[in-house]
C-alpha positions in Angstrom: -18.3 -20.4 -10.2 -20.8 -18.2 -11.9 -21.7 -14.9 -10.4 -24.3 -12.6 -11.8 -23.2 -9.3 -13.2 -23.9 -6.3 -11.1 -27.3 -6.0 -12.8 -30.3 -3.9 -12.0 -31.3 -6.7 -9.5 -28.9 -7.9 -6.8 -26.6 -10.8 -7.1 -28.1 -14.2 -6.6 -26.4 -16.7 -4.3 -25.6 -19.7 -6.5 -23.4 -22.7 -6.3 -20.3 -22.8 -8.4 -20.7 -24.0 -11.9 -19.0 -27.3 -12.6 -15.6 -26.9 -14.2 -13.5 -29.3 -16.1 -10.3 -30.5 -14.7 -7.5 -28.1 -15.5 -4.5 -29.7 -17.2 -1.1 -28.3 -16.9 -1.0 -25.9 -19.9 1.5 -26.3 -22.7 3.7 -23.4 -23.6 2.6 -21.4 -26.5 0.4 -18.5 -27.5 -3.2 -18.1 -26.4 -5.6 -18.6 -29.2 -6.8 -15.0 -29.3 -3.3 -13.5 -29.7 -2.7 -13.1 -33.4 0.3 -11.9 -35.4 3.9 -12.9 -36.1 6.1 -13.8 -33.3 8.5 -10.9 -34.0 5.6 -8.5 -34.1 4.1 -9.7 -30.9 7.4 -9.7 -29.2 8.0 -6.1 -30.3 4.5 -5.1 -29.0 5.3 -6.9 -25.7 8.4 -4.7 -25.3 6.2 -1.6 -24.9 3.3 -2.9 -22.9 4.8 -5.7 -20.8 8.3 -4.5 -20.2 7.9 -0.8 -20.0 7.9 -0.7 -16.2 10.8 -3.1 -15.5 12.7 -1.5 -18.4 12.7 1.9 -16.8 13.9 0.5 -13.4 17.6 1.3 -14.2 16.7 5.0 -13.8 16.4 4.6 -10.0 17.3 1.1 -8.8 21.1 1.4 -8.5 20.7 5.0 -7.4 18.6 3.9 -4.4 20.9 1.1 -3.4 23.8 3.5 -3.1 21.9 6.4 -1.7 23.9 8.1 1.1 21.2 7.4 3.7 21.8 3.7 3.3 25.5 4.0 4.2 26.7 1.7 1.4 29.9 3.2 0.0 30.7 2.5 -3.7 33.7 0.3 -3.0 34.6 -2.7 -5.2 33.2 -5.2 -2.8 29.9 -3.3 -2.3 29.4 -2.6 -6.0 30.0 -6.2 -6.9 27.8 -7.4 -4.1 24.8 -5.1 -4.9 25.1 -5.8 -8.6 25.1 -9.6 -7.9 21.9 -9.2 -5.9 20.3 -7.2 -8.8 21.4 -9.8 -11.4 20.2 -12.8 -9.5 17.0 -11.0 -8.6 16.3 -10.6 -12.3 17.2 -14.3 -12.9 15.3 -15.9 -10.1 12.2 -13.7 -9.8 11.7 -12.6 -13.4 13.3 -15.3 -15.5 12.6 -18.4 -13.3 9.4 -17.4 -11.4 7.4 -15.4 -13.9 8.8 -16.2 -17.3 9.3 -20.0 -16.7 6.4 -20.8 -14.3 3.8 -18.2 -13.5 3.1 -17.5 -17.2 1.9 -21.2 -17.5 -1.0 -20.4 -15.1 -3.4 -18.8 -17.5 -7.1 -18.5 -17.4 -8.0 -19.3 -21.0 -5.0 -17.2 -22.1 -5.5 -14.3 -19.6 -3.3 -13.5 -16.7 -3.2 -11.2 -13.7 -4.1 -11.7 -10.0 -7.9 -11.5 -10.6 -7.8 -13.9 -13.5 -5.7 -16.2 -11.3 -8.2 -15.8 -8.4 -11.1 -16.6 -10.8 -9.2 -19.7 -12.0 -8.4 -21.0 -8.5 -11.8 -20.3 -6.9 -13.9 -21.6 -9.8 -12.1 -25.0 -9.5 -12.4 -25.4 -5.7 -15.0 -27.9 -4.5 -17.6 -26.3 -2.2 -19.5 -27.7 0.7 -16.9 -28.9 3.2 -16.2 -26.3 5.9 -12.4 -26.5 5.3 -12.9 -26.0 1.6 -15.2 -23.0 2.2 -12.7 -21.4 4.7 -9.8 -22.1 2.2 -11.7 -20.4 -0.6 -12.6 -17.4 1.5 -8.9 -17.0 2.5 -7.9 -17.1 -1.2 -10.5 -14.6 -2.2 -9.3 -12.2 0.5 -5.7 -12.6 -0.6 -6.6 -12.2 -4.3 -8.7 -9.1 -3.7 -5.9 -7.5 -1.6 -3.4 -8.3 -4.3 -5.7 -6.6 -6.9 -6.0 -3.6 -4.5 -2.2 -3.4 -4.3 -2.0 -3.3 -8.1 -4.0 0.0 -8.0 -1.3 1.4 -5.7 1.3 0.2 -8.1 -0.6 1.9 -10.9 -0.5 5.2 -9.0 3.1 5.1 -7.9 4.7 3.9 -11.2 3.8 6.9 -13.4 4.8 9.3 -10.6 8.2 7.7 -9.8 9.1 6.8 -13.4 8.4 10.2 -15.0 9.9 12.1 -12.1 13.1 10.0 -12.2 13.5 10.6 -16.0 13.0 14.4 -15.7 15.5 14.4 -12.8 18.2 13.5 -15.3 18.2 17.1 -16.4 19.9 17.9 -13.1 23.0 15.9 -14.2 23.5 18.3 -17.1 22.7 21.5 -15.1 21.5 22.2 -11.6 19.6 25.3 -12.7 16.6 23.2 -13.7 15.9 21.9 -10.2 13.0 24.3 -9.5 11.3 23.1 -12.7 11.6 19.3 -12.2 8.2 19.0 -10.4 6.3 21.3 -12.8 7.6 19.5 -15.8 6.7 16.2 -14.3 3.2 17.3 -13.5 2.7 18.7 -17.0 3.8 15.4 -18.6 1.4 13.4 -16.3 -1.5 15.7 -17.0 -0.9 15.3 -20.8 -0.6 11.6 -20.4 -4.0 11.2 -18.6 -5.8 13.7 -20.9 -5.0 11.7 -24.0 -6.4 8.5 -22.5 -9.9 9.1 -23.8 -8.5 8.9 -27.4 -7.6 5.3 -26.8 -4.2 3.5 -27.0 -4.6 2.3 -30.6 -2.6 5.1 -32.2 0.0 5.6 -29.5 0.2 1.8 -29.0 1.7 1.4 -32.4 4.8 3.3 -31.3 5.1 1.6 -27.9 7.1 -1.3 -29.1 9.6 0.6 -31.3 10.0 3.4 -28.7 10.8 0.9 -26.0 13.2 -1.0 -28.4 15.0 2.3 -28.8 15.1 2.7 -25.0 16.6 -0.8 -24.5 19.1 -0.2 -27.2 20.1 3.1 -25.7 20.6 1.8 -22.2 22.6 -1.2 -23.5 24.8 1.2 -25.6 25.2 3.5 -22.6 26.5 0.7 -20.3 28.6 -1.3 -22.7 31.6 1.1 -23.0 31.9 1.3 -19.2 32.0 -2.5 -18.9 35.0 -2.5 -21.4 36.5 0.2 -19.2 36.1 -1.7 -15.9 35.6 -5.4 -16.9 35.9 -6.5 -13.3 32.2 -5.7 -12.9 31.5 -8.9 -14.8 32.3 -10.7 -11.6 29.0 -9.6 -10.3 27.4 -12.5 -12.2 28.9 -14.8 -9.6 26.4 -15.2 -6.8 29.2 -15.5 -4.3 29.5 -11.7 -4.3 25.9 -11.3 -3.2 26.3 -13.9 -0.4 29.5 -12.2 0.7 27.7 -8.9 0.8 25.0 -10.3 3.2 27.7 -11.9 5.4 29.6 -8.6 5.7 26.6 -6.3 6.2 24.3 -8.5 8.2 20.9 -7.0 8.9 21.8 -3.9 7.0 22.6 -6.0 3.9 19.2 -7.7 4.2 17.4 -4.3 4.5 19.1 -3.2 1.3 16.8 -5.7 -0.5 14.2 -3.0 0.0 16.1 -1.0 -2.7 17.2 -4.0 -4.8 13.6 -4.9 -5.3 13.2 -1.8 -7.5 15.0 -3.7 -10.3 12.1 -6.2 -10.6 9.2 -3.8 -10.4 6.9 -4.5 -13.3 7.5 -8.3 -13.0 3.8 -8.7 -12.3 3.0 -7.0 -15.7 4.5 -10.0 -17.4 1.6 -12.1 -16.1 -1.1 -9.4 -16.1 -0.6 -8.6 -19.8 -0.1 -12.2 -21.0 -3.5 -12.2 -22.7 -2.5 -9.5 -25.1 0.6 -11.3 -26.6 0.9 -14.8 -25.3 3.7 -16.7 -23.5 6.1 -17.2 -26.3 6.4 -13.6 -27.5 6.9 -12.4 -23.9 9.6 -15.0 -23.3 11.4 -14.2 -26.6 11.3 -10.4 -25.8 12.8 -11.1 -22.4 15.6 -13.3 -23.4 16.5 -11.6 -26.7 16.2 -7.9 -25.7 15.1 -7.0 -22.2 17.4 -9.1 -20.0 20.6 -8.5 -22.1 19.9 -4.7 -22.1 19.2 -4.6 -18.4 22.3 -6.6 -17.6 24.5 -4.4 -19.7 23.1 -1.2 -18.2 23.3 -2.4 -14.6 26.8 -3.6 -15.0 27.7 -0.3 -16.7 26.3 1.6 -13.8 28.4 -0.5 -11.5 31.5 0.3 -13.6 30.9 4.0 -13.5 30.6 3.8 -9.7 33.9 2.0 -9.6 35.4 4.6 -11.9 34.0 7.8 -10.4 33.0 6.8 -6.9 31.1 9.4 -5.0 30.9 11.7 -8.0 28.5 9.2 -9.7 26.6 8.2 -6.6 23.9 10.9 -7.0 22.7 9.5 -10.3 24.6 6.5 -11.6 22.3 6.1 -14.7 22.8 9.5 -16.2 26.5 9.4 -15.1 27.0 6.9 -17.9 26.7 9.9 -20.3 28.4 13.2 -20.4 27.9 16.6 -22.1 25.1 17.0 -24.6 24.3 13.2 -24.7 22.4 13.6 -21.4 19.7 15.6 -23.1 18.7 13.0 -25.8 18.8 10.3 -23.1 16.4 12.3 -20.9 14.1 12.6 -23.9 14.2 8.9 -24.6 13.8 8.1 -20.9 10.8 10.4 -20.7 9.2 8.6 -23.6 10.0 5.2 -22.1 8.5 6.2 -18.7 5.4 7.5 -20.4 5.1 4.1 -22.1 5.6 2.3 -18.8 3.0 4.5 -17.2 0.5 3.9 -20.0 0.9 0.1 -19.5 -0.1 0.4 -15.8 -2.9 2.9 -16.5 -4.4 0.5 -19.1 -3.9 -2.3 -16.6 -5.9 -0.4 -14.0 -8.7 0.0 -16.6 -8.7 -3.8 -17.3 -8.5 -4.6 -13.6 -11.6 -2.4 -12.9 -13.5 -4.0 -15.7 -12.8 -7.5 -14.3 -13.8 -6.3 -10.8 -17.1 -5.0 -12.1 -17.9 -8.2 -14.0 -16.9 -10.4 -11.1 -19.2 -8.4 -8.8 -16.5 -6.6 -6.7 -17.0 -3.1 -8.0 -19.9 -0.8 -8.8 -20.8 -0.2 -12.4 -18.5 2.3 -14.1 -18.4 3.9 -17.5 -16.5 1.6 -19.9 -15.7 3.1 -23.2 -14.3 0.8 -26.0 -11.7 2.9 -27.8 -11.1 0.4 -30.6 -13.5 -1.3 -33.0 -11.3 -4.2 -33.4 -9.3 -4.7 -30.2 -11.7 -5.9 -27.5 -9.3 -5.1 -24.6 -8.7 -1.4 -25.4 -11.0 0.4 -23.0 -11.1 3.7 -21.2 -12.8 4.3 -17.8 -13.0 8.0 -17.1 -13.8 7.6 -13.4 -10.6 5.5 -12.9 -8.6 7.9 -15.1 -9.5 11.0 -13.1 -8.7 9.2 -9.8 -5.3 8.1 -11.1 -4.4 11.5 -12.4 -5.3 13.3 -9.2 -3.4 10.7 -7.1 -0.3 10.7 -9.3 0.0 14.5 -9.3 -0.6 14.6 -5.6 2.3 12.1 -5.0 4.7 14.1 -7.2 3.8 17.4 -5.4 3.9 15.8 -1.9 7.1 13.7 -2.3 8.9 15.9 -4.9 11.8 13.5 -5.4 11.9 9.9 -6.8 14.0 8.8 -3.9 11.2 9.7 -1.5 8.7 7.7 -3.6 11.0 4.7 -3.7 10.1 3.8 -0.1 6.4 3.5 -1.1 7.0 1.6 -4.2 8.4 -1.7 -2.9 5.5 -2.6 -0.6 2.9 -2.7 -3.4 5.1 -4.7 -5.7 6.4 -7.3 -3.2 2.9 -7.7 -1.7 1.3 -8.6 -5.0 4.2 -11.0 -5.9 3.8 -12.9 -2.6 0.0 -13.2 -3.1 0.6 -14.5 -6.7 2.9 -17.2 -5.4 0.4 -18.4 -2.9 -2.4 -18.6 -5.5 0.0 -20.3 -7.9 0.4 -23.1 -5.3 -3.3 -23.9 -5.7 -2.9 -23.9 -9.4 -0.1 -26.5 -9.4 -2.2 -28.7 -7.2 -5.0 -28.5 -9.7 -2.5 -29.5 -12.4 -2.0 -32.7 -10.4 1.4 -31.9 -8.9 2.5 -33.8 -5.8 2.2 -31.7 -2.6 5.9 -31.8 -2.0 6.7 -30.6 -5.5 4.3 -27.7 -5.3 5.5 -26.8 -1.8 9.2 -26.9 -2.9 8.8 -24.6 -5.9 6.4 -22.2 -4.3 8.5 -22.3 -1.1 11.4 -21.0 -3.1 9.3 -18.2 -4.6 7.9 -17.2 -1.3 11.4 -17.2 0.2 12.3 -14.5 -2.3 9.1 -12.6 -2.2 8.9 -12.5 1.6 12.5 -11.5 1.9 11.8 -8.5 -0.3 8.6 -7.8 1.5 10.3 -8.0 4.9 13.0 -5.6 3.8 10.4 -3.1 2.6 8.3 -3.5 5.8 10.7 -1.3 7.7 9.9 1.6 5.3 6.2 1.7 6.2 6.8 4.9 8.2 8.8 6.4 5.4 6.1 6.1 2.8 5.4 2.4 2.7 2.1 3.1 4.4 0.8 4.9 1.3 0.2 1.8 -0.9 -1.1 -0.1 2.0 -3.6 2.6 2.8 -4.7 2.8 -0.8 -5.0 -1.0 -1.0 -7.0 -1.1 2.2 -9.4 1.5 0.9 -9.9 -0.4 -2.4 -10.2 -3.7 -0.6 -12.9 -2.2 1.7 -14.8 -1.0 -1.3 -14.6 -4.3 -3.1 -15.7 -6.4 -0.1 -18.4 -4.0 0.9 -19.9 -4.0 -2.6 -19.8 -7.8 -2.9 -21.3 -8.2 0.6 -24.0 -5.6 0.0 -25.0 -7.2 -3.4 -25.3 -10.6 -1.7 -27.4 -9.1 1.1 -29.7 -7.5 -1.4 -29.8 -10.8 -3.4 -31.1 -12.7 -0.4 -33.7 -10.0 0.2 -34.9 -10.2 -3.4 -35.0 -14.0 -3.4 -37.1 -13.9 -0.3 -39.6 -11.7 -2.0 -39.6 -13.3 -5.4 -42.5 -15.3 -6.6 -41.6 -18.6 -8.4 -42.2 -18.1 -12.1 -44.5 -21.1 -12.4 -46.9 -19.6 -9.8 -46.9 -16.3 -11.6 -47.6 -18.0 -15.0 -50.5 -20.0 -13.5 -51.9 -16.7 -12.2 -51.6 -15.2 -15.7 -53.5 -18.2 -17.2 -56.2 -17.9 -14.7 -56.7 -14.1 -14.8 -56.0 -13.7 -18.6 -54.9 -10.0 -18.2 -55.0 -7.6 -21.2 -52.0 -8.0 -23.4 -50.7 -5.0 -25.3 -48.7 -5.1 -28.5 -44.9 -5.2 -28.4 -42.2 -6.8 -26.4 -41.2 -6.1 -22.8 -37.8 -7.0 -21.5 -37.4 -7.4 -17.7 -33.9 -7.5 -16.4 -33.4 -10.0 -13.6 -30.5 -11.8 -11.8 -32.7 -14.7 -10.7 -33.8 -16.8 -13.8 -36.0 -19.0 -11.6 -38.4 -16.4 -10.4 -40.6 -13.5 -11.5 -38.5 -10.4 -10.9 -39.9 -7.8 -8.5 -40.1 -5.2 -11.3 -42.4 -7.5 -13.2 -44.6 -8.0 -10.2 -44.8 -4.3 -9.5 -45.6 -3.6 -13.1 -48.4 -6.2 -13.2 -49.8 -5.1 -9.9 -50.1 -1.5 -10.7 -50.7 -1.4 -14.5 -52.9 -4.5 -14.7 -51.5 -5.3 -18.2 -48.8 -7.3 -19.8 -47.1 -7.1 -23.2 -47.9 -9.8 -25.7 -44.3 -11.0 -25.6 -42.4 -10.9 -22.3 -38.7 -11.7 -22.0 -37.0 -12.3 -18.7 -33.3 -11.4 -19.4 -30.6 -12.6 -17.0 -27.0 -11.5 -17.6 -24.4 -13.7 -15.9 -20.6 -13.6 -15.7 -18.4 -16.7 -15.8 -15.0 -16.9 -14.2 -13.4 -17.1 -17.7 -12.1 -14.2 -19.7 -14.4 -14.6 -22.7 -17.4 -16.6 -23.8 -17.7 -17.7 -27.4 -20.6 -16.0 -29.2 -22.1 -19.4 -30.0 -22.4 -20.0 -26.2 -23.6 -16.5 -25.4 -27.3 -17.1 -25.3 -29.7 -19.7 -23.8 -33.4 -19.4 -24.6 -36.2 -21.2 -22.8 -39.9 -20.9 -23.6 -41.9 -20.7 -20.4 -45.5 -20.6 -21.8 -48.0 -17.8 -22.2 -45.5 -16.2 -24.6 -43.0 -15.7 -21.7 -39.4 -16.4 -22.5 -36.4 -16.9 -20.3 -33.1 -15.6 -21.9 -29.8 -16.1 -20.1 -26.8 -14.2 -21.5 -23.3 -15.3 -20.4 -20.2 -13.1 -20.6 -16.6 -13.5 -19.5 -15.0 -11.1 -16.9 -13.0 -9.4 -19.7 -16.2 -8.5 -21.7 -18.8 -5.8 -21.4 -22.5 -6.9 -21.6 -24.7 -5.5 -24.4 -28.4 -6.2 -24.1 -29.2 -5.3 -27.7 -26.6 -7.8 -28.9 -28.2 -10.5 -26.7 -31.6 -9.8 -28.2 -30.2 -9.9 -31.7 -28.8 -13.4 -31.0 -32.1 -14.7 -29.9 -33.3 -15.1 -33.5 -31.0 -18.1 -33.9 -32.7 -19.8 -30.9 -36.3 -19.5 -32.1 -37.2 -16.2 -30.4 -37.8 -13.3 -32.8 -37.4 -9.9 -31.1 -37.8 -6.5 -32.6 -35.2 -4.8 -30.4 -35.9 -1.4 -32.0 -39.4 -1.3 -30.5 -38.9 -3.3 -27.3 -39.5 -1.7 -23.9 -37.0 -2.4 -21.1 -38.2 -2.5 -17.5 -35.5 -2.0 -14.8 -35.7 -2.0 -11.0 -34.2 0.9 -9.0 -33.6 0.3 -5.3 -33.6 3.0 -2.7 -31.5 1.6 0.1 -32.3 2.2 3.8 -29.7 1.5 6.4 -32.1 0.8 9.2 -32.5 -2.9 8.5 -31.4 -5.9 10.5 -28.8 -7.4 8.2 -25.5 -8.6 9.6 -23.6 -5.8 7.8 -21.9 -3.2 10.0 -23.6 0.1 10.0 -20.6 1.9 8.4 -20.6 -0.7 5.6 -24.3 -0.1 5.0 -23.7 3.6 4.6 -20.8 3.0 2.3 -22.7 0.5 0.2 -25.6 2.9 -0.1 -23.3 5.7 -1.3 -21.6 3.4 -3.8 -25.0 2.2 -5.1 -26.3 5.8 -5.6 -23.1 6.7 -7.5 -22.9 3.5 -9.7 -23.4 4.0 -13.4 -27.1 3.6 -14.4 -27.9 0.1 -15.4 -29.3 1.1 -18.8 -25.9 2.8 -19.7 -23.9 -0.2 -18.5 -25.9 -2.7 -20.5 -26.1 -0.4 -23.5 -29.9 -0.1 -23.4 -31.3 3.0 -25.2 -32.4 5.4 -22.5 -35.6 6.5 -24.3 -37.0 3.0 -24.1 -36.4 2.3 -20.4 -39.1 2.2 -17.7 -37.8 2.2 -14.1 -39.8 1.1 -11.1 -38.4 1.9 -7.7 -38.7 0.1 -4.4 -37.3 0.7 -0.9 -35.2 -2.0 0.7 -33.9 -2.1 4.2 -30.4 -3.4 4.6 
């Protein structure tokens, strides 16, 4: 499907663009991911595995928290460890690494990229198809909204749990845990405007040090208590369920913490490709996690209640705790950075796909297209993260809120993946069997976390609901405006006939009129002609559209059509991972027979004043919200990189 960018004119209702049949992709690296396999795998350690790599800080600790009533006996330790080990195998290794990574949208991953892939391939017209597509869109948008909740909670719980390690060495630092955490988070968000290029170079090596450290910390304890190796046998997990019944099932709400960050494997696929991510998992991440989790189980067997408060830092003693706290803090900052960058990318995709108002998108690298900074999102994340730390004060309190966001997104990804496998040509039974296994795992974790809604699980749901309402309101509002504009748009042929008849005065220069409807004369052109009675000697109607693909090749960026009377229709096409640039579009027109002096062109934009007194089907509260969002959206000239001193804006009032 092709949706117009959130341009100065509203979105135009358009049928989906035809799309080729999607073959089942072969394993490998996306074409835009460059570099050696080792280098890409090292980079993937920092960006992709930062979140799941820091899970040992709190996962085992939460499973054996006193309020859960699971004593650190041999049977319980082996049972819980077995659940952790097989969660890593089934959810991360099998589901994400082996299957989900194959569902790429031209090399890009993530729930919005997956949604764009699924909905752009669906046939439209039949009512059941339309309803199916609408349901998928709702699911995909809510999954994206949950990822924002994940992006807020991850920095808070990760950094807080790392700093809490100081309490293992000395309890005198307890009053300073929250202030230290807040200071680290403030510093992290303040450096975002400098871009991730510089700090990104140390992400991989720093995370490699982290994985080496946690493996080294756990290995001696495994030699000391080798019986923990029995946890690899899934019988211990099944026996734990049998002995603990419902209580054992509910403990999955804490076990799920070991797979938080699994969605990042898919979301960050476009940066590195499938093969480096898989190599990093099997060569470094999984072995290190396995050694550390088994080591924590061994220390629980050895020390019992004494290690229950913080099994991770109990692996060390004396002065060794301090360097591990330092390494853990760096690792959690890296994990937080990955989710913050992910929130920036997710917002850019939402803007381009028409689900979010225009925002300030700053490219922080001249060579890496995906390195962006969005100050509005950065400020919101910083305030929300600090508020969570101050309100919850302990990582254990935040853990209840964490699982809902993670398991909700994972469940939605599985449902969308079913549609992808059907597009690959899989038989219904084959798709249902595989996705049924995935959903059995996802929904079990989700159900175990559902009981924590009153304990903090409501928080990511509330945040996701707020983001979902904004997304759907913006999309609905733009479509409503689009219908209004189309109803009041004059077909371009009639307008050009009027120009031939009246022969208005033509002034020197080029006028560029932004429009989302390439088939009609935009209202801003009609207003200009009606009131000023003149036209420029060269008139360009520029329409910027977004395809449901990550990137559009420069050779396919521009389409130019001569309309007559020195009027030209220019259609610029971008992917949802790209930011439109009008001057770039005009420069490309020279290769299509249209010479434009962009340095002297005048740009005419429309600015709508929205009135909520109209008769549209939107609820009144949605009209008010949409009007507020529209007023606070980034100006069109800034979003499209148009020089502000050459912009002419003509306003109009529109009743919603």
